C-alpha positions as CSV (number, residue, x, y, z in Angstrom):
1,A,0.2,-0.2,0.1
2,P,1.5,3.7,-0.6
3,R,0.9,4.5,3.2
4,D,3.3,1.6,3.5
5,R,6.1,2.3,0.6
6,P,8.1,5.0,3.4
7,Q,9.2,2.3,6.2
8,R,9.4,-0.3,2.8
9,H,11.9,2.1,1.3
10,A,13.6,2.2,4.7
11,H,14.0,-1.1,5.6
12,W,15.4,-1.8,1.4
13,I,17.9,0.4,1.7
14,A,19.1,-0.5,5.4
15,A,19.3,-4.2,3.3
16,C,21.0,-2.7,0.5
17,R,24.1,-0.6,2.5
18,L,24.2,-4.7,3.9
19,L,24.3,-6.2,0.6
20,L,27.0,-3.6,0.1
21,D,29.5,-4.5,2.6
22,G,29.4,-7.8,2.1
23,R,30.1,-7.4,-1.6
24,K,26.2,-8.6,-2.8
25,L,26.6,-6.6,-5.6
26,R,23.8,-8.3,-8.2
27,R,21.3,-8.5,-5.5
28,A,21.9,-4.7,-4.3
29,R,21.6,-3.5,-7.7
30,L,18.2,-5.6,-8.3
31,L,16.8,-4.0,-5.2
32,L,18.2,-0.3,-5.7
33,E,16.6,-0.9,-9.0
34,R,13.0,-1.7,-7.6
35,L,13.3,0.8,-4.9
36,L,13.9,3.6,-7.9
37,A,11.5,2.4,-9.9
38,E,8.7,2.6,-7.2
39,E,10.4,6.5,-6.3
40,V,12.7,8.0,-8.5
41,D,13.7,10.9,-6.8
42,H,15.1,8.6,-3.7
43,A,18.7,10.7,-2.6
44,E,19.6,8.0,-0.2
45,A,18.9,5.1,-3.2
46,W,20.5,6.8,-5.5
47,V,23.7,7.8,-3.1
48,L,23.9,3.6,-2.7
49,R,23.6,3.5,-6.7
50,G,26.7,5.3,-7.1
51,R,28.5,3.5,-4.6
52,L,27.6,0.6,-6.5
53,Y,29.0,1.8,-9.7
54,L,32.1,2.7,-8.1
55,V,32.8,-0.6,-6.8
56,L,31.9,-2.1,-10.4
57,A,34.5,0.6,-11.8
58,K,31.6,2.3,-14.0
59,D,32.5,5.9,-13.2
60,D,30.5,7.6,-15.4
61,E,27.1,6.0,-13.8
62,A,28.4,6.8,-10.6
63,E,28.8,10.3,-10.9
64,T,25.2,10.4,-12.6
65,S,23.7,8.8,-9.4
66,F,26.3,11.4,-7.2
67,R,24.2,14.1,-9.3
68,R,20.7,13.0,-9.3
69,A,20.9,12.3,-5.3
70,I,22.1,16.0,-5.1
71,A,19.5,17.3,-7.5
72,C,16.3,15.3,-4.9
73,A,18.6,16.7,-1.7
74,P,20.7,19.4,-2.2
75,S,21.4,19.7,1.6
76,L,22.5,15.7,1.7
77,R,26.4,15.9,2.5
78,E,27.3,12.2,1.8
79,P,26.9,12.5,-2.9
80,R,28.5,15.6,-2.5
81,W,32.0,14.6,-0.9
82,R,31.4,11.4,-2.8
83,L,31.2,13.5,-5.9
84,A,34.5,15.8,-5.2
85,C,36.3,12.6,-4.7
86,L,35.1,10.6,-7.6
87,L,36.2,13.7,-9.6
88,E,39.6,14.2,-8.1
89,E,40.2,11.0,-9.3
90,R,39.4,11.2,-12.6
91,N,41.5,14.7,-12.8
92,R,38.5,16.9,-13.4
93,I,40.1,19.3,-10.2
94,A,38.2,22.3,-11.3
95,E,35.1,20.5,-10.7
96,A,35.9,18.8,-7.4
97,R,36.6,21.9,-6.2
98,E,33.3,23.7,-7.4
99,V,31.8,20.5,-5.4
100,V,33.7,20.8,-2.3
101,D,33.5,24.7,-2.0
102,A,29.6,24.1,-2.1
103,L,29.5,21.4,0.5
104,R,31.8,23.7,2.7
105,Q,29.3,26.0,2.4
106,I,26.5,23.7,3.7
107,L,28.7,22.3,6.6
108,H,29.0,26.2,7.5
109,D,25.4,27.2,7.5
110,D,25.2,23.5,9.0
111,S,27.7,23.3,11.8
112,G,28.0,21.0,14.7
113,D,29.9,18.1,15.7
114,A,32.8,17.2,13.1
115,D,31.2,14.3,11.3
116,E,32.1,12.1,8.6
117,A,31.3,14.2,5.4
118,E,33.7,17.1,7.2
119,I,36.3,14.6,7.7
120,Q,36.4,13.3,4.2
121,T,36.0,17.1,2.8
122,R,39.0,17.7,4.1
123,L,40.6,15.1,2.6
124,I,39.5,16.1,-0.6
125,A,40.4,19.5,0.0
126,C,43.8,18.5,1.2
127,R,44.4,16.3,-2.3
128,L,43.1,19.5,-4.1
129,A,45.2,22.0,-2.6
130,R,48.3,19.6,-2.9
131,R,47.2,18.8,-6.8
132,E,46.7,22.8,-7.5
133,K,50.3,24.0,-5.8
134,R,48.8,25.7,-2.9
135,L,51.3,23.3,-0.9
136,D,51.0,25.6,2.6
137,A,46.6,25.3,2.2
138,A,47.3,21.7,2.0
139,L,49.2,22.0,5.3
140,A,46.6,23.5,7.0
141,E,44.2,21.2,6.4
142,A,46.4,18.3,7.2
143,D,46.9,20.5,10.5
144,Q,42.6,20.5,11.1
145,L,42.2,16.3,10.3
146,E,44.6,16.1,13.0
147,H,42.0,17.3,15.8
148,L,39.0,15.2,13.6
149,P,38.0,11.7,15.3
150,L,39.9,10.1,12.1
151,S,39.7,6.1,11.8
152,D,43.1,4.6,11.1
153,E,42.7,4.5,7.5
154,Q,41.8,8.4,7.2
155,R,44.7,9.0,9.4
156,L,46.8,7.2,7.1
157,L,45.7,9.2,4.0
158,A,46.4,12.4,6.2
159,T,49.6,11.6,7.3
160,F,50.8,10.8,3.5
161,E,49.5,13.9,2.0
162,R,50.9,16.0,5.1
163,A,54.4,14.2,3.7
164,R,53.7,15.0,-0.2
165,A,53.0,18.5,0.7
166,L,56.1,18.6,2.5
167,D,58.3,17.1,0.2
168,L,57.0,19.4,-2.9
169,L,57.9,22.2,0.1
170,D,61.5,20.8,-0.2
171,R,61.1,20.3,3.6
172,P,62.7,16.6,3.1
173,D,63.7,16.3,7.2
174,A,59.8,17.1,7.6
175,A,58.8,14.9,4.8
176,I,60.8,11.9,5.7
177,T,59.5,11.8,9.6
178,A,56.0,11.8,8.0
179,F,56.4,9.4,5.8
180,E,58.0,7.4,8.3
181,S,54.9,8.1,10.7
182,G,52.6,6.6,7.9
183,N,54.7,3.6,6.8
184,A,54.7,2.5,10.4
185,Q,50.7,3.6,10.6
186,L,50.3,0.8,7.7
187,R,52.5,-1.6,9.4
188,R,49.7,-1.4,12.2
189,I,46.9,-1.7,10.1
190,W,48.5,-4.5,8.3
191,T,49.1,-6.3,11.3
192,R,45.9,-6.0,12.4
193,S,44.0,-7.5,9.4
194,Q,46.4,-9.9,9.1
195,P,46.8,-11.7,12.3
196,G,49.2,-15.0,13.1
197,P,51.5,-16.4,10.9
198,N,51.7,-15.0,7.6
199,R,52.6,-17.4,5.0
200,F,54.0,-15.2,2.3
201,L,56.2,-13.2,4.2
202,A,57.4,-17.1,5.8
203,E,58.7,-17.6,2.2
204,V,60.5,-14.6,1.5
205,D,62.0,-14.6,4.8
206,E,63.2,-18.0,3.8
207,L,63.8,-17.4,0.4
208,L,66.4,-14.6,2.1
209,A,67.8,-16.7,3.9
210,L,68.7,-19.4,1.6
211,V,70.2,-16.0,-0.7
212,R,72.6,-15.3,2.2
213,Q,73.6,-18.3,2.5
214,G,74.9,-18.5,-0.9
215,W,72.3,-20.6,-2.5
216,L,72.7,-18.4,-5.8
217,D,76.2,-18.5,-5.7
218,R,76.2,-22.4,-6.0
219,W,73.5,-22.4,-9.2
């Protein structure tokens, strides 16, 4: 019944998020198509459709989806930062800057505790500033990111952005320190995701030991 549609669509959105997280892409796409057939202006569905097509490496479809989400709900933050990220990755720097500037106005008008949108916006702005050769601005964005509640992966990205900016500013000592910090963070993240003995690294260590023992020289 039409009166049950909002609740049904809310359940479908939750299900689609779970399906995307579980990489069950075909089922997620079918459910999103069904939802959008019933409500073509459902902004969250368009966001999820964009995420789906990013995973499928169909960037044009993803961009179209995020733009449709923005058209349906101009104050929604997620499609804007995802679109800005996609545009930056596609080297459309000026367009990405326009999206970021518009999103920052929304964040300014709706101030509150730092959330995912602010963090993602600053990460994108940091990359854009570096690519625009505004290196002091890139460092300023990295400084601001340090005070936000970042995930381990976001902190890693911010650290490497700082390192790249310092390198381009010809500050090698500070850049090396930042790169070393990023490498240490990456090692911790990798170790947590690879608990227990690692067969690949064990094989590498075994091969190195053989080389040190003159194995190659005896060929």
